[in-house]
N, C-alpha and C positions, 0 to 999 in steps of 0.2 A: 206566226205570232211575232210581234214586234214590240220592242221597248224603246220609246222615245225618251232619251236620257239627258237630263240636265246634270251638271257637275256640282257647282257651288250650292251648298245647302242640302245636297243629296248624298254625294260621296265625300263630303267634308262638312264642317260645321262653322257657324258664325259665333259660337259662344266663346267667351273669355279671351281668346287669343286671336287677334286679327290675322296672324300668320297662317292660321288654319284654313283660311279662305283659298289659298293658292296651292294646296296640296291635297292629294287624294288619300283618304284613310283606308288602311288595309282591312279593318273590320267591316267597313261599308262595302268594300269590294267583295269580300267573302260572302256577304249577304246577297249581293247582286248575282254572284256566281251561282249561289244556291237556286235562285229564281230561274236563272237561265238553264241550269242543269235539269230542273223539273219541267220546264216548258219548251226548251229548245228555241226560245225566242231570239231574234236578231236585234242587235243594238244599233239604234240610229241616234246620232249625237245632235241634240238641239241646243246645247250650251253655247254661251258666248266664247268659250274656250276655242271654238272652231275658227275664230277670227284672229287668234294669236298663234303663229306657228310653233313657238316654244311650248305653249300650253297644250296645243293639240298633240304635239309629240309626247309630252308628259302623260297625257291621257292615254295615248296608245300604248306607251310602255307600261303604265300601271295596269291596264287591262290585260296586256300580254303576260304580266307577272302572275295572273290567275288563269292563264290559258283562255282568255277572252279576246275578242277583237271587235272593232267597229265594222258594221256592215253597210253603213251609209251616214251621210251628214245632210241635214236639211239646208235649203238655200233660202235665206231670209236676211233681214237686217235685224238690228238689236231690239227693235220695237215690235215687229210683226211676227213673233215666234209662232203664233197660232196659224197664220197663213202659210208659213213654211211647212208646218206639220200637215195641214190640209193638202197642200200641193204634193207632198211626198206620198201621202195616203192615196191620193187620186192617181198620180203617175205610176205607182207600183201596185195599184188595185188591192190595197191592204184592207182586211176586215177585222182581224183580231189584233188589238194593240192596247198598250197602256202607256200613259205619260207619267214619268216620275220627275216632278218638278217642285221646287219650293215656292213657286209663284204662279198665280193664275193671271196670265196676261190679258189685257183688255180685249184682244182679238180671239180669245178662246171662246168659241161658240158653245151652245148647249151640248152638242155631240162630243166635242173635245172634253168638256167638263165632266161628262159621264165616264170618260176614260182616264181622268186625271186622279192620280194619288198625290195629294198635296202634302209634301214632306215638311216637317217642322225643321227649319234651318238651324235651330239651336242644337239639334240632336243628329241630323242627317238621317239616312235610311235606317229604319228600325224593323224588328220582326213584325209588328202590327202593319206596317206599310207593305211588307212582302206579302202578307196574307191578303190584303186588299188587292194588290197587283195581281196575285195569282187568280183570285176570283174574277177579276175583270178579264184576264187573258183566257180563262176557260168559259167565257161568255155568260158570266153571271152579272152582267152590267145592269144596274137599275134602269128601268124605262123612264 
Protein backbone atom coordinates (compact mmCIF):
# COMPACT_ATOMS: atom_id res chain seq x y z
CA UNK A 1 0.00 0.00 0.00
CA UNK A 2 1.19 3.47 -0.90
CA UNK A 3 0.26 7.03 -0.04
CA UNK A 4 1.13 9.62 -2.68
CA UNK A 5 1.47 12.67 -0.45
CA UNK A 6 1.22 16.35 -1.18
CA UNK A 7 2.28 18.75 1.60
CA UNK A 8 0.73 22.19 1.07
CA UNK A 9 -2.97 22.07 1.89
CA UNK A 10 -2.65 18.51 3.27
CA UNK A 11 -0.14 18.69 6.13
CA UNK A 12 -0.65 22.44 6.52
CA UNK A 13 -3.42 24.93 5.72
CA UNK A 14 -4.00 27.99 3.58
CA UNK A 15 -6.39 29.66 6.02
CA UNK A 16 -5.86 33.02 7.73
CA UNK A 17 -2.05 33.03 7.94
CA UNK A 18 0.09 32.84 4.77
CA UNK A 19 2.99 31.60 6.93
CA UNK A 20 1.06 28.35 7.49
CA UNK A 21 1.83 27.34 3.92
CA UNK A 22 5.50 26.59 4.50
CA UNK A 23 5.30 24.62 7.71
CA UNK A 24 4.00 21.19 8.56
CA UNK A 25 1.41 21.02 11.32
CA UNK A 26 1.90 18.36 13.97
CA UNK A 27 -1.84 17.61 14.23
CA UNK A 28 -1.92 16.67 10.54
CA UNK A 29 1.22 14.56 10.93
CA UNK A 30 -0.38 12.66 13.80
CA UNK A 31 -3.39 11.85 11.61
CA UNK A 32 -1.11 10.70 8.78
CA UNK A 33 0.76 8.48 11.23
CA UNK A 34 -2.51 6.91 12.35
CA UNK A 35 -3.34 5.99 8.74
CA UNK A 36 0.13 4.53 8.20
CA UNK A 37 0.04 2.60 11.47
CA UNK A 38 -3.28 1.05 10.42
CA UNK A 39 -2.27 0.22 6.84
CA UNK A 40 1.55 -0.02 6.84
CA UNK A 41 1.45 2.16 3.71
CA UNK A 42 4.62 3.66 2.28
CA UNK A 43 4.89 7.42 1.70
CA UNK A 44 5.73 8.70 -1.77
CA UNK A 45 6.21 12.47 -1.99
CA UNK A 46 4.40 14.21 -4.86
CA UNK A 47 4.62 17.73 -3.43
CA UNK A 48 6.50 20.57 -5.05
CA UNK A 49 8.54 20.60 -1.82
CA UNK A 50 10.72 17.99 -3.56
CA UNK A 51 12.11 20.75 -5.80
CA UNK A 52 13.43 22.87 -2.89
CA UNK A 53 16.22 21.16 -0.91
CA UNK A 54 15.47 23.06 2.32
CA UNK A 55 11.75 22.23 2.07
CA UNK A 56 12.50 18.58 1.31
CA UNK A 57 14.76 18.42 4.37
CA UNK A 58 12.03 20.06 6.50
CA UNK A 59 9.56 17.44 5.25
CA UNK A 60 11.90 14.58 6.12
CA UNK A 61 12.57 15.97 9.61
CA UNK A 62 8.86 16.50 10.29
CA UNK A 63 8.08 12.92 9.24
CA UNK A 64 10.96 11.58 11.35
CA UNK A 65 9.53 13.42 14.38
CA UNK A 66 6.58 10.99 14.14
CA UNK A 67 8.77 7.98 13.28
CA UNK A 68 7.78 8.15 9.62
CA UNK A 69 9.93 8.45 6.52
CA UNK A 70 9.72 8.96 2.79
CA UNK A 71 9.86 5.76 0.77
CA UNK A 72 10.10 7.53 -2.55
CA UNK A 73 9.64 10.70 -4.58
CA UNK A 74 7.90 11.02 -7.93
CA UNK A 75 9.80 12.42 -10.90
CA UNK A 76 7.84 15.05 -12.75
CA UNK A 77 7.67 18.76 -13.32
CA UNK A 78 5.39 21.15 -11.46
CA UNK A 79 2.62 20.79 -14.05
CA UNK A 80 2.45 17.03 -14.76
CA UNK A 81 2.01 15.60 -11.26
CA UNK A 82 -0.39 12.95 -12.54
CA UNK A 83 2.16 11.60 -15.00
CA UNK A 84 4.74 11.40 -12.22
CA UNK A 85 2.33 9.29 -10.17
CA UNK A 86 1.42 7.08 -13.15
CA UNK A 87 5.10 6.49 -13.92
CA UNK A 88 5.86 5.62 -10.28
CA UNK A 89 2.90 3.20 -10.12
CA UNK A 90 4.01 1.54 -13.35
CA UNK A 91 7.72 1.36 -12.44
CA UNK A 92 7.00 -0.14 -9.00
CA UNK A 93 3.99 -2.29 -10.01
CA UNK A 94 1.74 -0.68 -7.38
CA UNK A 95 -1.89 -1.71 -7.05
CA UNK A 96 -3.13 -0.37 -3.70
CA UNK A 97 -2.62 3.35 -3.33
CA UNK A 98 -4.25 6.60 -2.33
CA UNK A 99 -3.42 10.15 -3.35
CA UNK A 100 -3.69 12.83 -0.66
CA UNK A 101 -3.73 16.16 -2.48
CA UNK A 102 -5.54 19.49 -2.24
CA UNK A 103 -5.61 19.82 -6.02
CA UNK A 104 -6.82 17.67 -8.88
CA UNK A 105 -4.22 18.30 -11.58
CA UNK A 106 -5.35 18.44 -15.20
CA UNK A 107 -3.38 15.27 -15.97
CA UNK A 108 -5.09 13.21 -13.24
CA UNK A 109 -6.89 10.58 -15.33
CA UNK A 110 -10.06 8.77 -14.20
CA UNK A 111 -8.04 6.03 -12.50
CA UNK A 112 -6.03 8.51 -10.43
CA UNK A 113 -9.21 10.43 -9.57
CA UNK A 114 -10.74 7.24 -8.10
CA UNK A 115 -7.74 7.03 -5.76
CA UNK A 116 -7.72 10.73 -4.89
CA UNK A 117 -8.79 12.09 -1.54
CA UNK A 118 -9.20 15.76 -2.34
CA UNK A 119 -8.23 17.65 0.81
CA UNK A 120 -9.75 21.04 1.63
CA UNK A 121 -6.65 23.28 1.87
CA UNK A 122 -8.38 25.56 4.38
CA UNK A 123 -8.29 22.75 6.95
CA UNK A 124 -5.67 20.26 5.80
CA UNK A 125 -5.98 16.56 6.56
CA UNK A 126 -9.07 15.78 8.66
CA UNK A 127 -10.53 12.58 10.16
CA UNK A 128 -13.08 12.31 7.35
CA UNK A 129 -10.21 12.36 4.84
CA UNK A 130 -8.48 9.57 6.75
CA UNK A 131 -11.63 7.48 6.58
CA UNK A 132 -11.85 7.92 2.79
CA UNK A 133 -8.14 7.14 2.38
CA UNK A 134 -8.44 4.00 4.49
CA UNK A 135 -11.37 2.75 2.40
CA UNK A 136 -9.42 3.34 -0.81
CA UNK A 137 -6.35 1.54 0.55
CA UNK A 138 -8.36 -1.53 1.53
CA UNK A 139 -9.76 -1.74 -1.99
CA UNK A 140 -13.13 -0.13 -1.52
CA UNK A 141 -12.47 2.17 -4.47
CA UNK A 142 -15.64 3.09 -6.35
CA UNK A 143 -15.72 1.64 -9.88
